[in-house]
LUMDRENTOR-175079 format. One record per residue: residue in three letters; x, y, z of N, C-alpha, C, O, CB in turn. Coordinates in pm, whole numbers, plus 50000, padded with zeros to 5 digits. Glycine has a CB too. Layout:
<sites>
ALAXYZXYZXYZXYZXYZ;...
</sites>
This chain:
<sites>
UNK500844988150000500005000050000500885012550000502015012350050499055000050122;UNK500355023349944501115035749935501255042350071500295043350147500445045349836;UNK502465046950102502685055250219502255069550187502515074650079504175054850264;UNK501585075850283501115089550259502245099450289502365104750399499875092650347;UNK503065101550187504145111350199503695125050146504485134550143505395106550122;UNK502425125950104501935138350043501465148550146501725160450132500805135349948;UNK500775143850249500145152750344501165162150409500865173850436499415144750452;UNK502355157050435503375165250502503835176950417504465186250468504575156650537;UNK503525176650287503955187350196502845197650171502995206550087504415181450064;UNK501755196250244500645205850225501105220150253500575229650195499465202150317;UNK502065221750341502545235050374503205242150257503415254250262503505234250487;UNK503545234650150504145240750031503095246149934503435252749836505015230549961;UNK501815243249959500755248649873500755263849886500835269149997499355242649910;UNK500655270849776500615285349780499185290149809498215284349761501115291249646;UNK499085300749889497775306249922497055310849796497645317349709497905317950022;UNK495775307449787494965311949675495185304549545494595308049443495195326149653;UNK496045294349547496305286449427495735272349447496095265549543497845285849395;UNK494845268149359494225255049372495235244149333495805244249224492955254049283;UNK495445234849425496495224849409495945211049439495195209149535497705227949500;UNK496335201349356495975187249379497235178949369497905178949265494885182449276;UNK497565171849475498655162149475498055148149468497085145049538499555163649602;UNK498635139749385498135125949372499285116049374500165116349288497305124449243;UNK499265107249472500125095449470499355084149406498175082149438500615091649613;UNK499975076449316499195067549230500035055149198501175056249153498745074749099;UNK499455043449221500125031049184499175022249105498025020049145500635023549309;UNK499635017148992498905007448911499614993948915500844993248908498755012348764;UNK498844983448926499384969748918498594961948815497394963948799499334962549058;UNK499254953248745498554944148653499224930548655500444929448673498524949848508;UNK498404920348635498914906548633498124898948527496964902148500498794899548774;UNK498754888948469498054880648371498644866648370499844864648390498124886848230;UNK497764857048346498134842948327497284837748214496084840548209497934834348460;UNK497864830148123497094825048011497444810747975498614807047967497294833647891;UNK496404802747954496554788947904495834787747771494694792047759496014778548006;UNK496474782047671495854778747543496074763947518497204759347503496444787347426;UNK494964756247515495014741747494495974735247592496744726247557495434738447351;UNK495904739847717496694733747823498094738947838498794735247933496754719547801;UNK498544747547748499904752747754499914766647818499114775247782500524753347613;UNK500804768747913500964781747975501654791047876502834789147845501764780748109;UNK500934801147827501474809847722501774823947772502454831647704500504810647606;UNK501274827447891501594840647945501594839948097500804832748158500584851447896;UNK502514847448156502654847848300503394860748332504624861048333503434835148356;UNK502654871448357503264884748363502734892648480501624890348530503024892348233;UNK503554902048522503184911248629503904924348607505084924448569503514905248770;UNK503214935648630503864948548618503304958148722502164956748766503684954348476;UNK504124967948761503714978148855504314991448813505424992048762504144974448999;UNK503565002048835504085015548814503585024448927502435023248970503665021348675;UNK504455033348974504115041649088504715055449067505825056749015504605035349221;UNK503985065749107504535079149095503645089549159502665086349227504745082448950;UNK504005102049137503325113449196503025123549087503825125248994504185119849309;UNK501885130049097501585141149007501075152949088500545151449198500545136948899;UNK501245164649030500685176849088499985184348977500475185148864501785185649155;UNK498815189949011498045197948916497685211048987497045211049092496755190348867;UNK498105221948929497965235148991497195244248897497445244448776499355241249025;UNK496255251748953495475261048872495855275248911495615279649024493955258748891;UNK496445282448816496815296448838495975305348747496165305348626498335298748812;UNK495045312848807494185322248734493455315448617493325321148509495015333948681;UNK492975303148641492165296348541492935287548445492345281648355491415306148465;UNK494255286648461495075278448370495805267748450496395270648554496095287248293;UNK495755255348402496345244148473497805242248434498185243548318495565231448446;UNK498605238948534499945233848514500015219948573499465217448681501005243148577;UNK500685210848505500725196848548502165191948542502925195748453499805187848459;UNK502525183448637503845177148635503735163748706502875161848792504935186248703;UNK504615154348671504605141248735506025135848743506915140048670503695131448658;UNK506205126348833507495119648847507285105548899506335102948973508435127548941;UNK508165096448859508135082848912508905081649042508995070749099508715073248809;UNK509465092649091510235092949215509275094549333508935105749372511285104449213;UNK508835083349389507855083949498508595086049631508745076849712506985070949503;UNK509045098149650509765102249769509325116249809508715123249728511315101649746;UNK509635120549932509315134449969509965144449874509375154849844509775137250111;UNK511155141449827511815150449732511055150849600510975161349536513255146049708;UNK510505139249560509705138949438508455147449449508055153949352509325124649405;UNK507825147449567506645155849588506995170449571506285177849502506045153349729;UNK508075174649630508495188649619508815192249474508495203149428509725191249708;UNK509435183049403509805185449263508575187849177508545197449100510605173649208;UNK507555179249188506385180849100505565193049140504955199349053505505168249105;UNK505545196549268504835208749308505465221049245504765229749192504825210049460;UNK506785221749251507475233249190507225233649040506915244148985508975232649219;UNK507375222048974507245221648828505825224948784505645232448688507645207948775;UNK504815219448853503425222248814503095236948834502395242948751502455213648895;UNK503585242848942503335257048967503995265748861503385275348812503835260849106;UNK505225262648826505915270148721505205268648587505065278348513507385265448709;UNK504745256548557504015254348431502725262448427502395268448324503705239348412;UNK502005262648538500745270148543500995285048522500255291648449500025267848677;UNK502025290248587502315304548572502735307948430502315318148374503405308848670;UNK503565299448371504005301848234502825301848139502685310848056505025291248191;UNK501965291648150500815290548059499815301848081499215306847986500125277048076;UNK499645306048207498655316448234499045329748172498185337948140498465318148385;UNK500355331948155500805344548093500405345347946500335356247889502305345948106;UNK500135333947885499805333547743498355329847716497915330047601500715323847673;UNK497605326247821496245321147799495205332147786494165330147724495855312047912;UNK495485343647843494475354247842493385352147944492415359747947493865355447706;UNK493505341848029492485339148130492945344848264494135345848291492215323848142;UNK491985348548346492335353948477491245350648579490875358948662492545369148469;UNK490735338248570489655334048659489955320148713490145310748636488285334248585;UNK490005318848843490225305748903488955297348893487865302548868490655307249051;UNK489115284348914487935275748920487075279449039487605284249140488345260948927;UNK485775277349029484935279649147485365270649262485995260249240483445277249113;UNK485035274549382485345266249498484685252549482483635251249419484885273049628;UNK485315242449541484775228949532483455228049609483075237249682485785218649586;UNK482775216849592481475215049657481585208049791480625202049838480555207249566;UNK482745208749852482885202849984484305198650012485105196649920481975191049997;UNK484605197350140485925192650182485735181750285484645180050341486785204250239;UNK486795174450311486735163450406487705152650365488545154650278485315157850416;UNK487585141150431488475129950402487655117450372486755114050448489445127250519;UNK487955110850262487305098250225488285086950254489325086150189486855098150074;UNK487965078350350488945068250395489105056950294488315055250201488525062450529;UNK490155049250316490455037650231489265028350226488775023750329491695030150283;UNK488775025350104487575017150089487865002250098486974994450134486915020149957;UNK489094998050066489484983950080490974982850055491584991849997488684974949982;UNK491544971850097492964969350072493114959649956492194951949925493654963850198;UNK494254960049891494564950849783495254938549841496294939849906495454957649674;UNK494704926749817495284914149864496054908049748495474904949643494184904449918;UNK497334906249767498224901949659498384886749665499204881749742499604908949670;UNK497624879349585497704864849585498994860149518499444866449422496484858749513;UNK499604849349566500784843849498500444839849354499374834549327501334831749576;UNK501374842549263501154838949123500904823949108500164819749020502354843249038;UNK501524815949193501354801449189499894797549208499394788649139502214794649296;UNK499184804149301497774800849325496934803949201496024796349168497234808649446;UNK497234814949134496484818949015496724808748903495784804648835496894833148968;UNK497964804748884498304795148779497604781748804497044775848712499824793048770;UNK497634777048928497024764148958495504764648939494914754848893497354760049102;UNK494874775748974493434777148955493084776748807492184769448766492924790349018;UNK493804784548726493524784648582493784771048519493054766748430494384795348513;UNK494804764348566495114750948513493984741148544493634732848460496434745648573;UNK493404742248664492294733448700491074736248613490374726948573491934735048849;UNK490794748948584489674752448496489904746848357489004741148296489484767748490;UNK491134748348306491464743248173491294728048167490794722848068492894747048135;UNK491714721048270491594706448272490144702048273489804691848213492324700648392;UNK489274709548341487844706348339487304707148197486594698148153487074715948430;UNK487634717848127487144719447989487704708447900486964702647820487544733247933;UNK488974705447913489604695147830488944681547849488674674447752491104694147861;UNK488674677947974488134664648002486654663547967486204652947922488334661348148;UNK485884674147987484444673247964484074675747818483094670247769483704683048052;UNK484864684047748484504687847611485664685447515486244695047463484074702647607;UNK486004672847491487144669647404486894672847257487834672547177487504655047418;UNK485644675847219485324678547079485634692847038485464696246921483874675547054;UNK486064701347129486374715147094487614715947005488544707947019486584723447221;UNK487624725446915488794727846832489914734046914491094730746897488444737046714;UNK489544743047006490534749447091489844754747216488614755847220491254760947017;UNK490624757847316490124763547440491204772547498492404769947480489704752247542;UNK490784782947568491724792247630491174796547765489964798147783491984804647540;UNK492064798247859491714803347992492714814448024493914812148030491754791848103;UNK492194826548044493054838048072492624844748203491434847348225493024848047955;UNK493594847548286493364855348408493954869248389495094870648345493984848348533;UNK493184879548422493694893248419493344900048551492274897748608493124901148298;UNK494244908448596494024916048719494634929848701495754931248652494644908648842;UNK493894939948742494464953348744493924960648865492794958248909494144961048612;UNK494724969648918494284977449033494904991249027496014993048977494644970349166;UNK494165000749078494655014449094494505018349241493445016549301493895024349001;UNK495565023649296495535029049432495925043749424496905047349359496495021049528;UNK495135052249491495365066749483495335072849622494505069349706494315073449393;UNK496265082049644496215091149757496015105149701496795109649617497515090249845;UNK494985112149746494675125549695494765135549810494135133749914493255125849630;UNK495555146149790495655157149885495395170049808496105172949712497065157449957;UNK494395177749849493985189649775494005201949865494005200949988492585187749715;UNK494025213549799493995226149874492585230349912492405237350011494655237049793;UNK491585226349834490235231749857489125221849830487975225849814490025243749772;UNK489445208749824488415198749795488605186949890489235188249995488485194049644;UNK488055175349852488185163549936489585157449924490235158549820487125153249898;UNK490025151150031491225142950033490775128550052489675126050101492225147550145;UNK491635119050015491225105350034492275095249994493315098649937490005102749958;UNK491975082650025492825071249993491905060549935491045055250005493615065850120;UNK492085057349808491135048949735491835037449664492955038949615490355057149636;UNK491155025949658491655014449581490545009049492489405007849536492195003349676;UNK490885005649369489924999449278490544987149215490974987549099489465009449168;UNK490614976049289491114963549230490004956049157488844956749196491724954549339;UNK490354948949053489404940148985490174928648923491354930048889488574947848877;UNK489524917348907490174905748846489114897048777487964896548818490944897448952;UNK489554890448670488644882548587489344870248532490554870148510488094891148471;UNK488564859848512488994848248434488094847348312486864846948325488954834948519;UNK488704847048195487984845448068488164831048021489284826048011488504855547959;UNK487054824447994487074811047936486554812147793485414816247771486224800748020;UNK487394808547697487074810147554487034796247490488004788747498488124819447482;UNK485914793047427485724779947364485564781747214484874790847168484494772547423;UNK486234772947136486224773746990485774760546930486164749746975487614777446937;UNK484934761746824484464750046749484404753846601484824764746562483064745046801;UNK483874744746519483684747446376482324742446332481824732446383484804740746292;UNK481724749646236480494744846175480824733146083481994730046060479774756246096;UNK479784726746031480014715545940480704719845811481274711645739478704708845906;UNK480644733045783481334738345665482744743345696483404749245610480524749645605;UNK483184741145818484534745145855484674759645896485784764745907485424742645742;UNK483534766445920483584780445965483854780646115483104774446191482244788045931;UNK484904787646160485184788046304484124796046380483664806446333486564794146329;UNK483734791046495482794798046583483394798246723484084788946764481384791246583;UNK483124809046795483744810946926482774817947019482004826546977485054819146913;UNK482814814147145482084821147250482964821747376483864813547394480714814147281;UNK482684831347460483474832647583482584837347696481464841947674484674842347563;UNK483104836047816482424841447935483504846448030484554840248045481504830548005;UNK483224857648095484144862648197483554860348335482344861648355484454877648175;UNK484404856948428484024854848567484864864348653486024866848622484234839848611;UNK484264869548759485024878348848484374891848861483174893348837486434879848799;UNK485174901848898484644915248915485504923449008486714921149019483224914748967;UNK484894933149074485604941949166486114933849285485374926049344484674953549214;UNK487384935749317487984928549428489234921349386489684922549272487004918849487;UNK489794913849478491044906549455490764891749427489614887249435491984907949575;UNK491804884449395491684870449349490844862049443489924855249398493064864149335;UNK491134862549572490444853749666488984857949689488214850149744491184853449799;UNK488604869949650487204874049660486314866349564485134864249591487074888949634;UNK486894862049452486094856049345486444841549313485604834049263486244864249221;UNK487664837549341488134824649290488664816049404489864815449430489224826649184;UNK487724809349471488074800349581488104785849537488934778149583487084802049696;UNK487194781949446487074768049402486774768049252485794774049209485944760549482;UNK487604761249171487334760749026485944755848992485374759748890488344751948957;UNK485374747349077484044741749049482974752649046481914750648986483684731249153;UNK483234764149108482264774949105482044780348964481034786948938482714786249198;UNK482984777748873482894782748737482254772648641481914776248528484264786448687;UNK482084760248685481714749648591480344751848528480164749448409481744736248661;UNK479374756248607478024758248553478044768848443477414767048339477044762448666;UNK478764779748465478884790048362479584785048238479204788548126479614801948417;UNK480614776848255481324771148139480414761848061480414762047938482594763548185;UNK479634753848132478694744848064477674752647981477304748447872477954736048167;UNK477234764148033476284772447959476924777747830476294777947725475784784148046;UNK478184782047839478884786947720478994775747617478804778147498480284792347756;UNK479304763647661479434752447568478104749547498478074747247377479924739947642;UNK476994749847575475684747247513475384757747406474924754247297474574747247621;UNK475644770147435475384780747336476324779447217475934782547104475554794547400;UNK477554774947241478484773047130477994761847039478114762946917479894769847183;UNK477464751147095476934740347013475714745046933475514740746819476564728147100;UNK474904753746993473804759846917474354768146802473874767346689472924768647010;UNK475364775946832475964784646729476624776546619476634780746503476984794146793;UNK477174765146654477794756346555476804752246447477184749846333478374743946623;UNK475524751346484474454748046390473684760446348472574759446296473504737746451;UNK474254772046372473534784446354473374788946211473904782846118474204794946428;UNK472624799746193472324805346062472704820146062472894826146168470814803546026;UNK472814825845944473044840245933471724847745950470664843045908473704843745796;UNK471804859146012470624867546026470184872645888470994873845796470894879446122;UNK468914875545877468394882045757468604897045772468074903345864466874878645734;UNK469374902845680469724916945692468494925845678467584922845601470774920745587;UNK468484936845755467404946345742467064953045874467704950745976466184939645686;UNK466034961245869465574968745985464594959846060463484957546012464914982345945;UNK464984954746176464254944146243463864947846385464454956646448465084931546244;UNK462844940846434462514941246576463454931846649463554920146614461034937446602;UNK464144937046749465084928746823464904931246972464354941447014466554931546779;UNK465394921847049465584923847192467094924447215467804914647192464904912447279;UNK467564935947259468984937447292469204932147433468554936547527469444952247281;UNK470124922647448470464917547579471174928247662471584938547609471344905247568;UNK471304925747792471914935447880473344938747844473794950047864471864930548019;UNK474084929047790475464931547749475514941947637476334951147641476134918447704;UNK474644940347538474584950047430474004963347476474424973947430473744944547315;UNK473044962747569472504975047625473564983047698473594995347690471354971947717;UNK474444976047771475534982747839476524988747742477014999847764476234973147931;UNK476844981547634477744986847532477154999347469477865009147446478014976247424;UNK475864999047441475195010747384475235022547480475525033847440473735007247349;UNK474955019947609474945030647708476305037347717476395049447733474535025247845;UNK477365029547706478715035147718479185041647588479495053447586479705024347760;UNK479215033847482479855038347358479015048647282479535058947239480145026447269;UNK477745045847264476925053947172476235065547241475865075347175475905045347106;UNK476045064747373475395075547445476375082147543476535094347542474155070447520;UNK477015074147627477865079447733478915089147685479085099847743478525068247803;UNK479625085547579480685094547531480115107747478480765118147490481495087647422;UNK478925107347421478365119747366477965129547474477795141447447477165116647279;UNK477805124747600477395133647708478525136347807478275141047918476195127747781;UNK479755133347769480915138047844481165152547801481305155347682482195128947818;UNK481235161547897481185175947865482325180447776482135189647695481195184047992;UNK483505174347787484585178447698484275174947554484665182147462485905172047740;UNK483545163647532483165159847396481925167547350481735169547230482895144847389;UNK481075171747444479995180947409480605193947357480165199247255479065183747532;UNK481605198947427482315210947385482925209047245483045218447168483405214747487;UNK483325196747216483925193647086482925191346974483325188846861484785181547099;UNK481605192147005480605191446899479765178946896479185175746792481265192746771;UNK479655171647007478865159447006477385162546987476925173747008479085151547135;UNK476645152146947475215153646920474435157747044473325162947032474665140646865;UNK475005155347164474275158847286474175173847308473275178447377474935152447405;UNK475095181647249475105195947272473785202847244473245209347334476155202147188;UNK473225201547123471955208347092470725200947143469605205447122471835210146943;UNK470925189447211469775181447253469495182047402468595175047449469985167447213;UNK470235190147477469975191047619468555196147642468145206247583471015200247687;UNK467815189247727466435192847755465445187647654464245190347664466305207447763;UNK465925180147555465045175047450464905159847461465675153147529465585178947310;UNK463885154647392463655140247391464685133447303464835136947186462235137047344;UNK465385123547360466375115847285466105100847291466845092947233467775118747338;UNK465025096947360464685082847376463215081847412462575091947441465575075947485;UNK462685069747410461295068047455461225070547605462245070347674460775053747420;UNK460025072847655459895076047797460185064047887460155065448009458505081347826;UNK460465052247830460855040547908462335040447940462795032048017460475027947834;UNK463105049647881464565049247891465065060247984464825072047961465205050747753;UNK465765056048090466505065248176467925059848189468125047748198465825066748318;UNK468895068848188470305064948188471035072448299470925084648311470955067948050;UNK471795064948380472515070648494473945065748493474205054048463471825067048629;UNK474885074648525476255070648552476405069648703476545079748772477295080648489;UNK476375057248755476415055048899477825056748952478805052848887475865041148933;UNK477925062549071479235064949132479775052249200480805047049160479145076349234;UNK479075047349301479615036049377478555026349427478895015449474480385041149494;UNK477285029949418476235021449473475135019649371474705029149305475665027449603;UNK474665007149358473515004249272472524996149354472864985549406473924996549141;UNK471295001149366470294995149454470884993949594471255004149654469834981249400;UNK470964981949648471434980549787472874975349794473324971449902470514971149863;UNK473584975249682474944969949684475904978849608475564989849565474964955949625;UNK477114973849594478134981349521477854981149372477384971149318479514975649549;UNK478144992149307478214992249161479424983949119480324981649200478305006949104;UNK479474979448994480574970648952481964976348975482884968749007480424967448807;UNK482134989448961483434995748983483235008249068483155019249014484124999248846;UNK483145006849200482795018249284483855029149284485045026449302482565013449425;UNK483415041649264484275053349266483715062949371482585067649359484345060149123;UNK484495065949475484025074149586484475088649575483885097449637484505068249716;UNK485505091049498486035104449481486835104449352487475094549319486905108949603;UNK486805115649279487585115949156488955122149181489295125449294486845123549048;UNK489725123649076491115128049089491265143249093492375148349086491925122548976;UNK490135150449106490155164649136489675167349279489545178949319489295172349037;UNK489415156749354488935158549490487455161049501486985166049603489645169549554;UNK486695157749397485235159149402484615146149453484885135349399484665162849261;UNK483805147249556483115135549609482145130149505481375137849446482365138949741;UNK482175117149482481415111249371479945109749406479575105149515481995097649334;UNK479105113649311477665111949319477165106449186477855107349084476955125349353;UNK475965100649186475365095849062475065107548970474615118149014474075087849092;UNK475325105448841475025115648740473855110748655473995101148580476275118748651;UNK472705117448667471535113948586471695120648449471835132848441470185118448656;UNK471685112748344471955117748208470685118448124470425128648060472985108748139;UNK469905107848123468605107648055467555103648157467715093748229468615097747931;UNK466485111348164465385108248256464085107648179463645117648120465295118748371;UNK463465095748178462205093648107462295098347963461355104347910461055100948179;UNK463425095647900463605098747758464155112547729464445115547613462335097147689;UNK464295121247830464755134947809466215136047853466575131547962463865145047888;UNK467065141947769468455144147803468525155447905468165166847875469315147447676;UNK468995152348027468925162148135470295166348189470365175748268468105156548247;UNK471365159748150472655163448208473835157748133473705149248045472715159148350;UNK474995162748172476275158048118477135153148234476805155148351476995169448038;UNK478245146648201479295143348298480385154048290480715158848181479885129048272;UNK480955157648407481815169448413483095167148493483165158148577481065180948472;UNK484095175548466485115178748564484735192348622483715198148586486555178848499;UNK485565197648713485195210248778485145221748678484295230648689486185213448891;UNK486045221648582486105232648486484885232848396484285243348376487365231648402;UNK484505221248340483355221048250482055223348325481125229348271483285207748176;UNK481985218748450480775221248529480555236148548479425241048540480855214248667;UNK481645243548572481525258148585481105264348453480305273748450482855264248632;UNK481655259148343481325264548210479855262648177479235271648120482185257848103;UNK479295251048212477905248048175476915251148286475715248948269477785233548136;UNK477385256148398476495259248508475865247048570474715247448614475425268448461;UNK476615236148574476115223748631476995219548749477975226348782476065212548524;UNK476655208648810477335203848930478335192748894477945183048829476315198749033;UNK479615194048934480535182748913480165171449007479835173749123482005187248935;UNK480235159048958479775147749038480815136549048480495125149082478495142148980;UNK482085140049017483155130349040483515122148919483765110148932482775121249150;UNK483565128248801483855120948677485255123648621485575119048511482835124348573;UNK486095131148694487435134248643488405123448694488715123048813487905148548688;UNK488885114848604489685103448644490905102048554490845104748434488845090648641;UNK491995097648614493245095348540493665080748557493475074948663494385104948589;UNK494225074948451494595060848455495915058548528496015049548610494685055148314;UNK496935066648499498255064748557498725077548624498145088248603499265060348450;UNK499785076548704500275088348775500695099448680500655111248716501445084648864;UNK501115095848559501595105748462500485111448375500755119448286502645099548374;UNK499225107548401498085112348323497345123348398497195122748520497115100848290;UNK496885133548323495975143348380494555137548379494215129548292496025156648301;UNK493725141448476492345136448478491555141048356491675152448311491645141048605;UNK490755131848303489805134748196488405131548246488235124348345490145126648067;UNK487405136948178486015133548211485765119248164485835116248045485005143648144;UNK485465110448259485305096248228484045090748293483585095648396486525088348275;UNK483495080448231482375073248290482865064348404484055061348416481655064748184;UNK481905060348487482205051348599481395038448581481955028048545481875058148737;UNK480085039048606479205027348591477935032148519476975036148584478855020648732;UNK477945031648388476875037648308475845027048272476195016448221477455044148179;UNK474585030048300473565019548290472195025348258471805035648312473495011648420;UNK471485018648168470055021248146469295014648261469565003148295469565015848006;UNK468365021748320467635016448435466635005648392466145005848279466895027848507;UNK466344996248482465414985448448463984990348435463615000948486465484974548551;UNK463184982248365461774985148349460924975348427461244972048541461384984848202;UNK459824970648365458864962448438458584949048372457874940748430457574969948453;UNK459124946648253458774934448179459744923048209460924925348233458744937348029;UNK459244910848207460124899148215460664896148077460034899347976459364886848273;UNK461824889848072462404886347942461504876347870461434876347747463824880647958;UNK460824867647946459934857947884458784864947811458424861147700459374848247990;UNK458204875147874457114882547810457624890247688456924891547588456454892247910;UNK458844895147697459404902547585459604893447464459264897147351460734909047624;UNK460154881647487460334872147376458984868247318458834867447196461104859547423;UNK458004865747405456674861647358455994872447276455084869447199455794857947476;UNK456434884947290455784896047219456304897847076455734905647000455984908847296;UNK457364890647038457994892546908457564881346813457774869546842459544892946921;UNK456964884946700456574874946601457744870646514457914858846485455444880246514;UNK458534880246472459644877246381460774887046409460704898646369459194877946231;UNK461794882446476462894891446512464054883546568464244871846536462434901946612;UNK464854890246654466074883946706466284887846851465924898846894467294887946621;UNK466874878546926467324881147062468844881547057469494871347036466814870247164;UNK469424893347076470864895647061471474896547201471244906347273471164908546978;UNK472254886447238472644884547377473984890747411474114897347514472674869947410;UNK474984888847327476344892447366477064899547252476924895947135477144880047408;UNK477834909747290478634917247193480104914147214480564912347326478384932347206;UNK480844913647104482294911747113483014925047127483944926247207482804904346992;UNK482594934947051483204948147058482254958046992481224954146936484614948446990;UNK482604970746998481754980746936482454994046926483474996446991480464982347014;UNK481905002646845482445016046830481325025646795480285021746741483555016446722;UNK481565038346827480575048746798481315061846781482475063146822479475049746911;UNK480645071746721481255084846706480395095246776479395091946840481445088546557;UNK480785107946764480115118346841478745122046786478035130146846480965130546846;UNK478355116246672476985117846625476045107846690474825108646674476925116446473;UNK476615098146765475815087446823475655075746729474975066046764474485092546861;UNK476265076446610476185065146517477095053946567478235056446604476585069546373;UNK476575041646569477315030546628477305018346536476465017046447476735026946763;UNK478255009546562478264996246502478824986646605479964988246650479094995846368;UNK478054976646642478464966746740478444952946678477554949646599477564967346865;UNK479424944946714479384930946673478444923246765478244927046881480804924646675;UNK477874912646714477014903746792477564889646774477564884246663475494904646747;UNK478034883546884478604870046871477764859246938478124847546938479984869846930;UNK476624863346996475704853447049474284858847037473984869547089476034849947197;UNK473434851446970472054855746952471194844546897471714834046856471984867746859;UNK469874846746896468924836546850467814843246769467484854846790468324828646969;UNK467254835646677466024839946610464874839846711464894832346809465704830646489;UNK463884848246686462614847346756461544845546649461384854046561462334860146846;UNK460814834546657459734831546563458464828446641458424819346724460124819546470;UNK457424836346614456124834146679456244833646831455624825346897455484821246628;UNK457044842746885457154843947029458024833747097458004832547220455834843347087;UNK458814826047018459684815847079461074816747018461244820646902459104801647058;UNK462074813147099463444813147049463624802246946463134791046961464444811347164;UNK464354805746838464614796146732466094792646724466744790246825464144801546599;UNK466594792446602467984788446580468954799346627468624811146631468224785446432;UNK470154794846662471204804246700471704811746577471514807346463472374796846769;UNK472334823146601472884831346493474394829846486475064828446588472504846046511;UNK474904830146366476334832046347476654846846366475744855146372476794827046206;UNK477934850146374478334863846405477724873846307477664871446186479864865046403;UNK477294885046362476704895546279477004909046341477794909946436475164893446264;UNK476394919546290476574933046343475234940146351474284936546281477574941146256;UNK475164950246436474024959246438474544973546426475614976846477473164957446569;UNK473764981946357474164995846338472975004946361471825000546356474754997946196;UNK473255017546385472195027246402472715040346458473925042146472471125021646494;UNK471805049346489472105061846557471405061246692470185059346698471635074546473;UNK472155062746800471645059546934470355066946967469395060747011472685062747038;UNK470315080146947469135087746987467925084546901466795086846944469435102546981;UNK468135079446779467015074846696466555060946743465355058546759467415074346547;UNK467515052046764467165038546804466465038246940465495030946958468405029746809;UNK466955046447035466365046347169464915051147169464165047747260467195054947262;UNK464525058847069463135063247061462195051847022460985052947039463005074646961;UNK462755040746969461915029346931461745019347044460995009647029462515022446810;UNK462405021447158462315011947270460895012147326460385022547368463345015547381;UNK460255000347326458874999647376458674989147485457574987447535457934996747262;UNK459754981847521459704972847636461104972447697462114972147626459234958347593;UNK461154972447831462424972047904462294961848016461314962048091462804986147961;UNK463254952948027463144942048125463384946948267463884957948290464124930948092;UNK463004938548363463064942148504464384938648571464514940248692461944935548577;UNK465354933848495466654930348552467774936448468467674937448346466824915048559;UNK468844940448538470014946448473471164936348475471394929548576470424959748544;UNK471874935548365473114927748357474294937448358474344946648276473144918548229;UNK475224935348450476384944048464477664937048419477774924848426476534948648610;UNK478614944748372479954939748350480944950748386480674962648367480154935048203;UNK482094946648437483144956448469484494951448421485534955148477483194959148621;UNK484484943148319485734936848276486484944648169487614941148136485454922948226;UNK485864955148114486484961748001487244974348038487264978848152485444965147901;UNK487864979747935488554992647945487915002247846487504998347737490084991047917;UNK487845014947885487495025647792488795031647740489725033847817486595036447861;UNK488855034347610490095038847549490145053447513490875057147421490345030947428;UNK489395061947580489365076247549490695082847590490875086647705488175083247622;UNK491615084047494492925090447512493845082547605495035081247576492745104347566;UNK493325077447714494075068947806493135057947851491925059947854494645077047929;UNK493675046447886492825035447932492125039248061492595047748137493655022747952;UNK490985032848085490295034748212489355023048236488575019148149489505048248214;UNK489435017448357488505006948396487125013048417486995023548481488994999648524;UNK486105006648363484735011748373483775000148396484084988648365484345019648247;UNK482615003448450481504994048455480414998748361480245010748338480964992748599;UNK479674989348306478544992848220477474982048234477774970548265478994994248070;UNK476244986148210475184976448226473894980848161473774992148113474944973748372;UNK472934971948160471644975148103470674963648114471084952248135471794979047959;UNK469404966548101468374956148094468244951447949468904956647859467014961548148;UNK467394941647926466984938247791466024949047740465164953747815466314924047786;UNK466174952947614465304963147557464774958547421465544954147336466054976447543;UNK463464959547402462894956747270462884969647190462414979947236461454950747282;UNK463414968847066463554980846985463654976846839463604965046804464784989247029;UNK463804986946753464054984846611465514988346582466034998346631463084993446523;UNK466174979946501467574982346473467944976146339467274966946292468454976546585;UNK468994981146277469484975746152470484964546183471484966746251470134986746064;UNK470194952746132471084941246156471684936446026471024936645921470314929746225;UNK472924932246033473614927345913473284912945883472774905745969475114928845929;UNK473554908845762473304895045721474604887445701475534888645781472484894545593;UNK474654879745595475844871445572477014879645531478094874245507475564860945467;
</sites>
């Protein structure tokens, strides 16, 4: 764990100058088996200090990998000099508004460092289960990934705190071939927020999920191509989460609104059906933790939920302190940096469409001719809200019943147009926190969504 060598340097903060000191350590680990062979076994760590100083409305930033008291003094001097130099040329002479509170946010959890040997043996046991039970597979892979961020934040006028966000996952990937020799693949991730022993005590705990992936893969092996066109579909929670993050979430990040995103002229307007509400959750969902809890951001703003769409109306953006002042809104803890050498950017935390009232069974029964699209492999979108997502697991719906599995396909559309067609929303949310957002710098995020019935353009063969 990081030693708090920052607090003792608070006396070096200049009066009237907004200052943020951040001690920051990232750790990552990985283990990989392919067809029983250990192909990766890696660990890395990076640690350092950054300082961000605001002089008359202009930021100066500096960082160092020297995690010592001398390093703290060095980055404070450099950031202050940078801020003064830039402010002389910026034409600005206004400091950021005062923060929305001060105090201390205590350490939310500790990072438990499991021996690499335990991780390797666990993954090996999972691989052996797949090998012995499903010898007909063309290939199989088991990958363990772990990443954690630990931060110490000391500020001149906002919250201080000590935060950890560890997460770990095991991916089980199964490969087969159709009768025509076309490769088909499905995967499942296990794990979430926390350390190795929080999620992986007994390999047998994963077997039921692996069996489900195998059954769906065998369905897909006999699958068909979707009929291309504008179709009625039920988007599974995985795809709903991808949509919430990629096609909507990025358009309502205030720095991208400033850059011309479609959300700019749509604030206060209808962008979805009244069944759709979208929230970027800070740390709590219902009565438990959100997939990736964030209690404070890297500007010292205490994290709160950010309501983005309410009953189909676009009502807010995500902010850092500077953009919140520009738009006359409240910062809610969305300024986050991936590494000690990164400046905070406006980032999502746990972005999710809220659940509705319908069961998935009733939703499927309501579709005469369409598709149930369960899982996405990847996706992309631009600032117009136009998106394209891959679909690697799905089924036909014929006369209200699930039919044949689908081979890989894609869906495309414009988010604010597609969301207006949503006419049923399921009563359960599916969450995932295994991915990274790649906006300029990597960032761990959570995303989720219910099943949604809507109209969408689907690709064919």
